N, C-alpha and C positions, 0 to 999 in steps of 0.2 A: 219579703215575707208576705204571705197572703193567707187569710182565714176564710174558709168557705163553709156553707151549710153542707152537712154530710148526710147523716141518716138518723131518723128518729130524734130530731132536735139537737143532734150532736154537731159539733164543728170540727173541722180538720185544718190544722195549721201546717203550711208547707214553707220551708225556707229554701230558696234557690241561691246557690253560691257560685260566684266566679272569682276565685282567689287569684292574687297576683302570681305571675310566673317567676319573678326575680326572687332569689332565695331569701334575702333579708326582709323584703316587703311581705313575702308569704308568711314567714314566721311571725312578724308583727301583726299581720291581719288576723291570724288564728288566736294570738294572745289577746288582742283587743276584743274580738268577737266573744270569746269565752268569758272574759271579764265583764262585758256588758250583760251577758246572760246571768252570771253569778250575782250581779248587782240588782237583778230584777228589772232591767230596762226593757227586756223583751220577754214575750211569752215563750215557753219551751215548745219547740216545733214537734209535730208528730212525724214529719218526714223532712229529711235534709237531702237535697239533690244538687247536682251541678258539676262544675269543673273545679276540683279542689287544687289542681296543679301540684299534686303530691305523687311521687312514685315510691313504692315500698322496696323495690329491688332494682339493682342496676340493670338487670336484663330487660326491664320494662322500658328502657330508653334506647334510642337509636342515635348514635352508637352507644352501647352499654357503658355506663360510668356511674360511679358512686357520688352521692351528695357530698358537699364539703363537710368536714368533721364537726363543725360547729352548729350545723343545722339540725334542729330537733324536729322530727316529724310529728304532726298532731295525731294522737291516738283517737281517731274519730269514733271508733266503736265503743270506747270506754269513757266517753265524755259524760260527766255528770253535771247537770245544770243546777 
């Protein structure tokens, strides 16, 4: 995470993520990250970017395949910090 001077004395906080590719590690990564934000350990970012290693649909993979049934995908657009 980086905070930079932006415009008119404002600051911009950017969080760059490279999440693990392995299914159980990926799920644990997102749970841990969200918990740290909810505990107030990090400032809420203005921008989140990076490689989340999450696919929403089987067609987005080559060859197309579904995630294991136990894996929950993070709903990044509806995160509340």
